[in-house]
N, C-alpha and C positions, 0 to 999 in steps of 0.2 A: 697677714698670711704670706708666706714666701711664694715667689713667682717662678714659673718656668715659661720662657719666651721661645717660641719656635719661629724661625725666620728663614726666608729664602727669597730669591730675586728673579724668579722666572714665572711666567703667567700660564704656561701649559700645565696640565695635570696628568698624572699617570700613577704608576705604582709607588713612586717615592712619596707622593702626597697622601696616598691612601695609607701608606706605612706611618707617616707622621700623624695622620688623623687617628689611627689606632693608639698611638702613644699619647696623644692629647686626651683622648677619652678616659684613659686610665690615670693620667697625671692630674686631671682636674678633680679627682677624688681627694687628693692630698695637697694640691697647690692651686694658687691662682694661676690660670693658664691662659696665655695670650698668643695668638698667631700674628706675625707681622709679615705682610706679603704685598706684592705690587698691585697698583691700580691696573685694571685690565685683566686681572686673573679671571679665568674661565668662570662665568656665572654658575655653571652646573656644579663646579667644585665649591664655590661659595655657598651654594644651596646645601651641599653635604655638610659644610661647617655649621651652618645655621641649624640644620636638622639635629646635629649632635650637640647643639647649644655651646659651641666654642666661640668665644669672643675673638674678633680679629680687627686689626687696624691696617690701613693701606698707606703706601708711600708712592711717590712719583718715580717712574722709571723702571725698566726691567732689562734683563740681558736678552741678547739675540742668540738663541741656541742653534740656529740653522748653520750648517757647514758653509764656510766661505772659501773662495779661491782668490788668490792674488794678495800681495802685501798690503795694499791700501784697504781692501775689504776686511782683512784680518786686523789691521790696526784700528779701523773704525769699530769693529766688534769689541776689541780689547778696551777701547775708550768708553764704549757704551757700558761694558761690565763695570768698569771703575766707577762711573757715575751712578749706576744702579746700586752698587754696594755702599757707596757713600751715602746715598739717600736712605738706604736700609739702616745703616749704622746711626744716622741722625735720628731716625725714628725710635731707636732703642737707647738713646744717649744717656738717659737717666737711670739706667739699670744699676742696681747696687751689688755689692759683693755677696749679699745673702740671697742672690738669685742664680738662675741657670739660663744661659742662652744656648739653644740647641739648633744647629744649622747643618747644611750639607755643602758648604763651600769648601774648596780643596786648598790645602797648603801650597800646592804647586802653582796655583793660579792666584790665590787670594791671601798670601802670607801676611801682608800688612793689615788687612782687615781682621784676621784672626788674632794677630798680636794686639791690635787696638782693643778687641773684645777681652782678651786675656788680662790686659792691664786694668780692666774694670770689673770683671765678674768671672764666674765659673763658666767654662765653655765645653760643650759637647758637639762633635760632628758625627754624622752618619755617612759611611762610605758603602756604596751599593755594589760596586763591581771593580775588579782589577782593571788596570789600564792596558790597552793594546801595546805591543812591543814598541819601544822607542829607541832612538840612537843613544849610545853610551853617554854622550855629553849631557843629554837631557835627563837621563837617569841620575847622573851625578849631581846635576842642579837640583833635582827633586830631593835627593837625599840631604843636601844641604838645607833646603827649605823645611823639609819635614823634621830635620834635626833641630833647627832653630825653634820651631813651635813646640817640640818635645821638651824643651827646657822649662816650660811653664808647668808648674805642678798642678795648676787648676785647669789644664787642658786634657780632655779625655776623648776617646774614640769608641764608637760602635761600628760594627760591620754587620750587614744583613745576611751574610752567608759565610761559611767556613773558607771557601776559596778566596774571597776578598780579604778575610782576616789573615790568611797565610801570606798573601801578597803584600799587604801593607805592614806587616810585622818586619819586613825587610827594609822598609823605608824609615820608620820611626826609630828613635833611640830606645834603648832597652826598657826604661821605666814605662814609657808610653806603650811600647809594643807589648809588653807583658800584661798591661792593664786592658788591652782591647777585649771588649765583650761582644758576643754575637747576639744580636736581637733580630731574629729571622724575619724577613718578609713573610707575612702569614695571613691567615684568614680568620674571620669571626665565625665560630661554629654556630652561634645562634642565628646570625644573618644567613648563613648557608642553609640551615635547617628551615628557616622561614621561606627562603627562595625555593627550596626543593619541594616543599609541601603545599605551598600556596596554589590556589587555582590558577591554571595556565592553559590556555587553548592555543596550541602551536599553530594550527591552521589559521585561526583568526588573526593572530599576531603577524604571521607572514603575509597574509592577504592585506593587512593594513599598511604594510611597508612595500606592497607590490612586488613580493618575492614569491616565486613558485613554491608550492606546498608539498609536492609529492616526491621530491628528490632527496638523495643522501646529502646532508648539509655539512660542509666543512667551515668552521667558524674561527676567526682570529679576532682578538680584542686588544687594542693598544694604539699608541700613536702610529700613524702611517708614515714611517720614516725608514731611512736606509738601514739603520742599525737593527731594526726589527725584522729585516729580511723581506721587505715588501715585494721586491722584484723577484726574489726566489719563489715567494708564494704565488705570484702571478705566472711565472714560468712553469711551475709545477701544475698550476691549474690548466695551462695551455696543453701540457703533455697529457694530463688526465683527459681533457676534452677530446684528444685524438683517439682515445681508447673507448670512451663512453660519454654519452650526453646525459647520464642519469646522476651526475654529481654537481653540486652547486657550491660556490665559494662566496662567503660573506666576511667582510672585514668591518668591525665597528671601531670608530676612532673619535677622539674628542674634537678634532678639527679636520675638515676636508682639505685635500691637497690643492696646491696652486695650479694654474692653467697648464704650465709646462709639464707637470706631473700627470695631469688628466690626459694630456695628449699622448704621453708615453703609455699610460694605461690602455688607451684606445688601440695602440699598435699591437697589443697582445690578441686582439680580435676575439675576446671572450664573450661579447654580447651579453645575453641574459644569464650566462653562467657565473658572472661575477657582480656582486653588489657591494658598494662602499657606502656605509651608513654613518651619519654623525650620531654620536651617543645620545644627544638631547632628543633625537627623534624617537628614541626608545622610551624615555621617561626622565623625569627630573630627579628621581631618587635612586640611591644605590640599590635599593630593593628591586627596582624596575630592571636595572642592568643585570643584576644577578639572575633574576627570573629568565631573562632573555637567553642566557646560556642554554636553557633547556630546548631551544630550537635545534641545537647542534647534534649531529651524530658523531662527530669527532671534532676536537679542538686542535689547532695548529698554530705554533708560534716559532717561525724559523729564524730566530735572532742570531746576529753576529756578535753582539756585545750585550751581556745581560747578567744580572745577579741571579736571584730566584724570582722570576716575574710573578707578581700577585695575580694577574689575570690567569696565568697558567694554573696556579694553586687553586684559584676559585673554580675553574673548570673541572679540575680533578676532584675537588671536594664535592662538587655537585654530581659527580659520577660520569663526566664526559671523557671518554677515552682520548688520550692526548699524545701529540707528537711534537717534539721540539728538538733543539740542537744540542750537540755534545760540547757545549762551551761554558766556561766560567762556573757559576753556581747551579746551573740547570740540572746536572746529574745528581745533585743532592736531593732533588725532588723526583726526577724520572730515573728509575732504575730500568735499564733497557730490557724489554720483554716481560717485565714484572709489573711495574706501575705505569708504564707508557712505552713509547718508542722514541729512540734517539736517531737522528741523522746528522751528518756533518754539515756545518754551516755553508750555505751557498750551493749545495748539491740538490738542484731542483729535480733531477731524475730520481734520486733516492727518496726524496720527499713524495713525489708522485707515486712511486711504487709502494711506499708505506700507506698512503691514503687508500690506494686500490686494495691493498692487502686487508686493511680494516673493513672495508666495505664488503669484501668477499668472505671474510672469516668471522662469523658471528660469535664463535666460541672465544676467540682472542679478544674481540670487541667487549664481550661480557667480562672476561677476566681482567682486562685493563681497567674497565669501569669500576669494578669492585675493589681491586687492589689499590688503584690510584686514590679512590675516595678514602679508604681506610688509612692509607699511609699519610695523607695530608692531614686528616682530622687528628691523627695521633701525634704528628710531629711538627705541625705548623699552626698552632693555636696562638692567635695574636695576643691573648691575655698573658701568656707566658712571656713573650717578647716584651710586652709593655711593662710587665712587672719587673723584669730585669732592669729596664731603663729607669723606672721610678725608684727602685731601691738604690740604684747608682746615684740618682739625684739626691736622695735623702742622705746617703753616706757622704757625699760631697759637701752638702750644706751643714751636716753635723760637724764636719771637720773645720768649719769656719768659726765654730763657737769657742 
């Protein structure tokens, strides 16, 4: 049986891993499917893999995804990445030409690793969002690297939104650029339906987590990092608190922040108006997390850099009125005033005003709930995205015959 190997070199989990999980569940119907990932990967995500009956193998080493300052720190991170990629490649060394390796390493950073893979088998990468603006010299360097990898006929690209696809078509050579397929970040309608209809006692769940039960609840779900707009979220919470004490802010994340970030959180002086919760406290299964969305009166994700975030899609599909930022692929899901509300990234005042507006306008709240749910269920079904990927794998392998 032909194989599809999914490989990455970081231990944190988020939307990218949930996207890969959706592809794996579909691919295993047609191929032997294996995930190759680092030791130290979040146990909660490994639990998701086991629950989906996806076989995985672990390798030593992983990248450090945290931002670094200073030349030495950046060089150390670069060396760590090289070692992690080498360990990953050694783990999949015996792959044959009749297989596919699907990863999300970038040509701009990992050209040699991608070349190594292309010399051995069929390679797919998934690109989730466009890059922030860079100096011209870096853009030209990227074009050279993207051009080199484009010369391999067995190299292929998926993007998880149209915005990213338009961006990367400018970097790859024509054959690769024309072949880019969009496999949207998406939701599983069956999982959404199960989470929406399962018994759920909001009050009991909030009491279990020591969260007040009677307030309007604003929820964010995702890694608590700068690019997700965490400080904008807290600044908006502070502004809202100056207007009313009847709104509560909750952020659910895979990993809690370090001490220096906790100290910065405390300086917002939000007290019981803000709760940061590790996702494993909610439950070990995806179903538990999806059900938890139902505690929210509105969902907020004020990202600076983003494709189409799966957490946002899941919230909308469950019927939670949502607010996010007018960046990258997000407007492909949120049509302002129709399926949700958009604000500019970093604008805490606009975000606070949008939150207050939804609390005060029940008609708008209901409209966005209905429209957002209908739009996501119609346009972001993970089965469609996964089938596009699987058909591409089959076409590639058929070409090897």
